[in-house]
C-alpha positions in Angstrom: 16.6 40.5 14.5 13.9 41.6 12.3 11.2 39.9 10.5 10.3 41.1 7.3 6.2 41.0 6.1 6.1 40.1 2.4 2.2 40.6 1.5 1.6 41.4 -2.3 -2.0 40.9 -1.8 -4.8 42.5 0.2 -5.5 40.0 2.7 -6.3 41.9 5.4 -9.4 43.1 4.1 -11.0 39.4 3.9 -14.1 40.0 5.7 -14.4 36.3 5.8 -11.3 35.5 7.4 -10.7 38.5 9.8 -7.6 36.6 11.5 -5.8 37.0 8.4 -3.9 40.4 9.7 -2.6 38.0 12.5 -1.6 35.2 10.6 1.3 38.1 9.1 1.7 39.9 13.0 5.6 38.8 13.6 4.2 38.9 17.4 0.9 37.4 17.0 3.1 33.9 14.8 5.9 34.3 17.4 2.9 34.0 20.7 0.6 31.4 18.8 3.6 29.3 16.7 4.8 29.3 20.8 1.5 27.6 22.1 0.6 25.1 18.8 4.2 24.3 17.8 7.1 25.2 20.0 8.7 20.9 20.0 9.5 22.4 16.7 10.0 26.6 16.5 11.0 26.7 20.5 14.7 27.7 19.9 14.9 29.0 16.1 14.2 32.6 15.1 11.4 33.7 13.2 12.9 35.8 10.6 9.7 36.5 7.3 6.5 35.8 6.7 5.3 35.9 3.0 1.9 35.4 2.0 2.5 33.0 -1.2 -1.0 32.5 -2.9 -4.0 33.9 -2.1 -7.7 33.5 -3.5 -10.5 36.2 -1.7 -13.1 34.6 -0.2 -11.6 31.4 -0.6 -7.7 30.2 0.4 -4.6 31.5 1.6 -0.9 30.0 1.7 2.0 31.4 4.1 5.2 30.7 4.3 7.2 31.2 7.7 11.4 31.3 7.9 13.2 30.4 11.1 16.8 30.8 11.5 18.7 28.7 14.1 20.9 25.4 14.6 18.5 23.7 12.6 17.1 26.3 10.1 13.0 25.7 8.7 10.3 26.9 6.2 6.9 26.3 7.1 3.9 26.6 4.6 0.7 27.0 6.4 -2.7 26.6 4.6 -5.6 28.4 5.3 -9.4 27.5 4.3 -12.3 30.0 4.1 -14.7 27.4 5.0 -13.0 25.4 7.8 -9.4 24.3 8.8 -9.1 21.5 6.0 -9.0 18.5 8.4 -9.2 16.1 6.0 -5.7 16.8 4.2 -4.1 17.1 7.1 -4.9 13.9 8.6 -4.3 12.2 5.1 -0.8 13.6 5.2 0.1 12.4 8.1 -1.5 8.6 7.0 0.8 9.0 3.8 4.1 10.2 5.7 3.6 7.2 8.2 3.0 4.5 4.9 6.0 5.1 3.3 5.9 8.5 1.7 8.3 10.1 4.3 11.1 12.4 3.0 13.9 8.9 3.4 11.3 6.1 1.6 13.4 4.1 0.0 11.8 4.9 -3.6 12.6 8.6 -3.7 8.4 9.3 -3.0 7.7 11.2 -0.7 4.9 14.3 0.4 5.9 17.1 2.4 6.3 16.3 6.3 2.2 17.5 8.0 4.2 19.8 11.5 0.7 20.8 13.4 -2.7 22.7 13.4 -3.3 26.1 14.3 -7.4 26.0 14.8 -8.6 29.5 15.6 -6.9 30.5 12.0 -8.0 27.4 9.8 -4.7 26.7 9.2 -3.0 22.9 8.9 1.4 23.5 8.5 3.5 21.3 6.4 7.8 21.7 6.2 8.7 22.9 3.3 10.2 21.1 0.6 13.7 21.8 -1.8 13.2 21.7 -5.6 11.3 22.7 -8.7 8.1 21.3 -9.9 7.9 19.1 -12.6 7.0 21.8 -15.3 11.2 23.1 -14.8 11.8 20.0 -16.1 9.5 18.7 -18.7 11.7 20.6 -21.4 14.9 19.5 -20.3 16.8 16.4 -21.2 15.7 14.4 -17.9 11.8 14.7 -18.9 11.4 11.1 -20.2 12.9 10.3 -16.9 10.9 12.2 -14.9 7.6 11.7 -16.6 8.5 8.1 -16.0 9.2 8.8 -12.7 5.7 10.2 -12.0 4.3 7.3 -13.2 5.5 6.0 -10.0 4.4 8.9 -8.1 0.6 8.0 -9.3 0.8 4.2 -8.7 1.9 4.7 -5.0 -0.7 6.8 -4.2 -3.2 4.3 -5.4 -1.0 1.6 -3.9 -1.6 3.1 -0.5 -5.5 3.8 -1.4 -6.1 5.3 2.1 -9.7 5.4 3.0 -12.1 8.2 1.9 -15.7 9.2 1.7 -15.8 11.3 -0.9 -16.0 9.5 -4.7 -15.7 11.0 -7.8 -17.0 9.2 -11.0 -17.2 9.8 -15.2 -20.3 11.1 -14.3 -19.0 13.8 -11.8 -15.8 14.5 -14.7 -19.0 14.9 -17.5 -21.4 17.0 -15.2 -18.3 19.7 -14.5 -18.0 19.7 -18.7 -21.8 20.5 -18.9 -21.5 23.1 -15.9 -18.4 25.1 -17.1 -17.7 24.5 -21.0 -21.3 26.5 -22.2 -19.8 29.6 -20.4 -17.2 30.3 -23.3 -20.5 30.8 -25.1 -20.5 34.3 -23.6 -17.2 35.3 -25.4 -17.7 33.2 -28.5 -21.9 33.1 -29.4 -21.1 31.7 -32.5 -19.6 28.3 -31.1 -22.7 27.2 -29.8 -23.1 24.3 -32.7 -19.5 22.8 -31.6 -20.2 23.4 -28.0 -22.7 21.3 -27.9 -21.2 18.8 -30.5 -18.3 18.3 -27.9 -20.4 17.9 -24.9 -22.7 15.3 -26.8 -19.0 13.1 -27.8 -17.9 13.4 -24.5 -21.0 12.1 -22.9 -20.7 8.8 -25.5 -16.6 8.7 -24.6 -18.1 8.6 -20.9 -20.4 5.9 -21.6 -17.9 3.5 -23.5 -15.1 4.1 -20.9 -14.0 1.2 -19.4 -14.7 1.2 -15.6 -11.8 0.0 -13.3 -11.9 -0.6 -9.4 -12.0 2.3 -7.6 -9.0 3.7 -5.1 -7.6 6.8 -3.9 -6.9 9.0 -7.1 -5.3 12.5 -6.7 -8.1 13.5 -9.1 -6.2 17.1 -9.7 -2.6 15.3 -10.6 -0.3 17.6 -13.0 3.3 18.6 -13.1 2.9 21.6 -10.8 1.8 18.8 -7.6 5.2 17.3 -7.7 8.6 18.8 -6.6 11.3 17.3 -7.9 14.5 17.3 -5.8 17.8 15.5 -7.6 16.3 11.8 -6.7 13.3 12.5 -4.9 9.8 13.4 -5.5 7.2 15.1 -3.6 3.6 14.6 -3.9 1.7 18.5 -3.5 -1.8 19.2 -2.8 -4.0 16.3 -2.1 -7.0 18.0 -0.9 -9.5 17.1 -4.1 -8.1 13.3 -2.9 -11.2 11.1 -3.2 -11.8 7.3 -4.6 -11.7 6.9 -8.2 -10.5 5.7 -11.3 -7.0 5.6 -11.2 -6.6 6.3 -15.3 -8.1 9.8 -14.3 -4.7 10.6 -12.5 -3.1 10.1 -15.7 -4.9 11.3 -18.3 -5.4 14.3 -16.4 -1.7 14.5 -16.3 -0.8 13.9 -19.6 -3.9 16.1 -20.9 -1.8 19.0 -19.2 0.8 18.0 -20.7 -0.5 18.3 -24.1 -1.8 21.4 -23.8 1.6 23.2 -22.2 3.6 22.2 -25.3 0.4 23.9 -27.4 0.7 27.1 -25.0 4.1 27.3 -24.8 5.9 25.5 -27.4 3.1 26.2 -30.1 2.8 22.4 -31.3 0.7 20.1 -29.4 3.2 16.9 -29.9 6.3 18.5 -28.7 6.4 16.5 -25.1 4.9 13.4 -27.1 7.2 11.5 -25.8 7.3 12.3 -22.7 3.1 11.6 -22.8 4.1 7.9 -24.0 7.1 7.7 -21.3 4.1 8.2 -18.7 1.4 6.1 -19.4 3.7 3.0 -21.0 5.7 3.1 -17.3 2.2 3.2 -15.6 0.8 0.4 -17.8 3.7 -1.7 -16.7 3.2 -0.9 -13.5 -0.3 -1.7 -13.1 -0.3 -4.9 -16.0 -3.2 -3.3 -17.8 -3.4 -3.6 -21.3 -6.6 -1.9 -21.8 -5.6 2.2 -22.2 -9.0 3.6 -23.5 -9.3 5.2 -19.6 -6.3 6.9 -19.9 -6.9 8.7 -23.6 -10.5 9.0 -22.7 -9.4 11.2 -19.4 -6.7 12.8 -21.4 -9.8 14.1 -23.8 -11.5 15.5 -21.4 -9.2 16.9 -19.1 -8.6 18.9 -22.7 -11.7 20.0 -23.2 -12.2 21.0 -19.5 -8.7 23.5 -20.9 -11.1 25.1 -23.5 -12.8 26.3 -20.5 -10.1 27.5 -18.3 -8.1 28.9 -21.2 -10.8 31.7 -21.4 -10.3 32.0 -17.9 -6.8 33.8 -18.6 -6.1 36.8 -20.3 -2.2 35.0 -22.0 -4.0 32.2 -22.8 -6.9 33.1 -24.7 -5.2 33.4 -27.6 -5.2 29.5 -28.0 -9.1 29.1 -26.9 -9.7 28.2 -30.4 -6.8 25.6 -30.8 -8.1 23.8 -28.2 -11.4 23.9 -29.6 -9.7 22.8 -32.9 -7.4 19.7 -31.0 -10.9 18.1 -29.0 -12.9 18.0 -32.0 -10.4 16.2 -34.0 -9.6 13.4 -30.3 -13.4 13.2 -30.0 -13.9 12.7 -34.3 -10.9 10.0 -34.0 -11.2 7.9 -31.1 -13.2 4.5 -31.3 -16.1 3.6 -29.7 
């Protein structure tokens, strides 16, 4: 049986990762997998290799499909600066701490499989389902959003130890670095950007602190796959200690931005946002929601910059600017 290779990116021209030509070579893949992963691939036939994501000089995502008595799809994650062993170990710890595919609460992470050091790659099983983005605008949108609160809370409660910490000062520093970059295209916005950053600093200084715990830090709808009643949490490479409200505020901010960009109305999915926040507050018994509101606003401010990075989103940059100005003006400090 032949192996089909699909590569719509020029990954073999990456000087920083010269081994990328090998990760899509069927013969070399079979040999390397036999060395490192024979316990799971030994009796299977490699039928497809597909490059599914690629960021030059940074990272690459490869999908390997095997057929046999127990068909299998593995996702290989490659990082230019070296194997992301921390993310692999974190996922292993979560898998063995109640996040396996048979967990009673229906919240899991994909099963981590192993590491291929010479390719700076670690692998996990591909999981079935659709990302939350697909479900947001369906009739399941509200109940899905409520379950998302449980996904975040479970991760926070697991609180796997981590040596990294992300503070409000770090969040504000990102905005101070990124937001002024849009002035290259919109120099006349300089007073507005200056005012937004000043108000963000005031907002940050007045945001209630919460006990830190392990947080996702990039928690939004593309990071969760839903397969019927099972929810899989993905991409924990930014996992760190931080304020748990950051994850919820980030998710809500992404819903608001998505509503504006795809539905033309920032309030179109507001019932989903409310359901998520209420469920999270119910789980944490935290009555003060100001931190969630603050991190939601800061997420939207970050999207002013992000929108300008994508040609198809630039038409919404000014709408996001207006939205953030209004939110910062209305927030009671």
